[in-house]
N, C-alpha and C positions, 0 to 999 in steps of 0.2 A: 294193434289194430289189424283186423282181417277183413278184406273186402272181397265180395263176390260180384262178378260181372257175367251176365248172360244175355243172349239175344232172345227175343220173343219169336217163336216159330210159327209157321203157317199164316203169316200176314198176307191177306189177299191184295190184289191190285187195287189201290185206293182210287176212289172216284169222288167227284165233287159232291159234297154233302155228307160224306161218310163220317161217323162218330169215332174218332181215333181213340178216345178214352174207352169206349166200348170194345174196340178191337183189342186193346190191351187186357181189359178186365175179363174178357171171354177166353183168353189164352194163357194167362198166368195168374198166380196168386200173389198179390202185392202185400207188402208189409209197410207199417208206418216208417217214415224216413227213407224209404227207397227213393232213388233218383231215377226217373223214367226219361229216357233220351230218345228223341225223334229226329230222324233225318228231315231236313227242311223240305225236301222234295215231296214227301207224302203230306206234310202240312199244307204246302202250296196246292197240291192236287185237291185235298179235301176242301180247301177254301176257294177253289175256282180260280186259281192264279195261272192257269194254262191258257196259252194264246197261240193262234196261228202265226207262224213266223212272217208270212208275207202280208199280213193284215195291218200294214203300217207303211207310210210313205217316207223313205229316207230323205234327210236333208243333205245339203252340200257338205256339211261337216261330217255327217255319217258316211257319205261316199268317200271323202278324203281319208278318214280313219280306217274304213273298210279296205281301201287300196293298200294302206300301210301294213295292215294286219292279215292280208289275204283272206278277208272275211266277207260274209254276206252283209251288204249295207242295211238290210232290214234288221238283222241281228244287232248291228252296231247302233241303230236308232233306238232299239229297246234299251240298250246299255245307257245311252245318253239320256233317255227319258227317265231313267231310274237313278241318275247320278246328279250330284251338285257340283263336283269338280272333276276335271281330268288332270291327273297328276303326272301321267306319262302316256305317250301315244302308242308306243309299241314295245312291249305288250301294253294293252289298254288297261292301265291302272287308274281306278277312279275312287272317289269318295261317294258312297251311295246316299240316297235320300234317307236311309236309316242311320247314317253316321259312321258306318264301318268302311274300311279301305280294303279293296280287293280287286282282282282282275274281273273285268266284264260284269261288274255290279252283281256278281253272284248268280247271274242268269244261267239256267241250265238247259242243255239240249239232250243230256243223257237221262236214262230212266223215264223217258216219255216217248210218245210216238213221233216218227219222222215227220218233219214239217211243223212241229209245235215247239214252243219254249215254255219254261217254267220260271216265273218271277219268284223272288223270295216272298214270304208272307208280308202283307202290308204293314203289320205291327207285330213282330215276332214275340215281344214281351206279352202283349195282350193275348196272343194265341196260346202261349205257354200257360198263362193264368187261367184261361178258359178250359184248357185240357186238364190242368191240375184240379180245378174246382169240380169238373165233371167226374174225374176219377174218385174224388171224395164222395160225391153223390152216389156213384155206382157201387163203391166198395167199402166206404166208411174209413178208408185209409188216407192219412195225410202224407202226401209225397211231394217231392220237388220235381219240376219238369224243365228239361233243357231241349232247345231246338238247335240243331247243329248244321254246319255247312263246312265244306273243305276250303282251306286257305293256304296260299303259299307263305313262306317265311322269309323275311329279310335276311340276306347273307347266308342262307342255307338252301340246299336242294331238298325237294320233297314237300308234299302237302300234308297237312294234318287237320283233324277235325277241330273246329272252334265253335263256340256258342254264338248264335245270332239272336237268341232270345232265351229268357229264363224266368222262372217263378218259384218262389219258396226256397231258393238257395242264393246266398250272397255271391255276387260275381267275383268279388275280390276280398281278401283278408289282409288288412293293414297290420303288419307285424312291427312297424316302427315303434320303438320304445320298449319292445320285449328284449330279453337278454338271451345270449346263446349259452352253450354248456360251460363256457369259460367266463361268463359274467359280462361279456362285451355287449353294449347296447346296440341293437339293430337300428341303422340310420335310414336305410333306403328300401328295405324289403317289403314289398306289397305282393302277396301271393295271388296269382290268377286262378283261383279255385275252379271257377266254372269252366274255363278252357281246359284245365287239367282233366276234369271229369269228362268233358266232351271228347277229348283226344282218346281217353281210355275206351269210351263207348264206341267211337268211330273205328278204333282198331279191330273190334270184334264184329261190328256191323258190316264192314267192307264198303267198297265203292263201285263195284261193277255189277255182276249178275248174282250176287249172293241171295238177294231177296229177303234180307233181314234188316229192315230200316228202323227197328225199335230195339232198344237195349235197356236193361235194368241194372243199376249199380246199387249194391246192398252192403251196408256195414260201414259206410264212410260217415264219420261224424263231421258234418258241415255246418257252417254258420247259415242262419236263415234270415232272409229279408225278401222284400218284393220290389227292390229298386231297379231290377232289370239289368240288362247288359250295357246300357249306355254309360254307366259309371266307369267302364273300362276304356272308353275312347278318350284319347288325349285331346285337350283343347289345342286349337291351331297354334297358339303362341308358345305352347310347350312341346310341340311335335317338330323337332328340328329336321327330321328326315323328310316329313311332308313338306315343310317350308323350303328345304333345299331342292326338292323335286319341282315345286311350283316356280321357284326362282329360275331354275335351269330351263324349264319349259318356256317361261316367258322370254328368256334371252334367245332361245332358239327360234321362237316365233317372230321376234323383232328383227332378227338377222336377215339381211337381204338374201333372197334365193340365188344360188350360184348356178349359172347355166353350165350344163355338162358340155365339154368340148366334143364337137362332132367330127369324127374321123372320116375324111372323104375316101370313097372307094377308089382303089388304084386300078387304072385301066390297063388291060393286058392286050 
């Protein structure tokens, strides 16, 4: 197998209402079965998910978490409003309304103007399907679409690109029941296809001032479906790390607060 990966050049600054499929179609020649990868930031901008940071009133909970994280309480309130669970207070690790677990609910203050924030697309799978279908309309090519964001990794330093939405590509490939080169049956192997492709694309798209938020992966023989990314999210009862964090956080919040000893100033 030979795979080609390249970024789409000369992508303009994306504004609300921009046609991302047209942006791609006007700048590169796509082929059937290409995987077109978009940074979530430009999808959010095109969908009008850009908000004034101070256009929200922080709650007491937001103020508390902001103090712990040396953050703006307005920003923290946006995080809480886009989360269903707080898994850890500092850093602020949450389960988002979309079902994925990440720091700060994936809310971005980079690659947008000062004083604004970008929320993730409201339904990244639907966004991916819409872009995929529009590409077919414009080019006649049947492609897959992935929307990516950066995520940290448990037990390792460094962030990598992961998928937050996809269309036309299976998010996972269940290899259980297959055999290896020595005839041994695979018992637990489930390959995270869509995240592997997302990481490859993110590696060449970059994360700072590269100005290349769209990439094309060509030549990869992938499984196809429209189930989206949610099939990769573990159920709470199966996610032992998440449960351990929730249990520990509950214990910490129940424990009585200890008063710091005040050292009296010595008179001279």
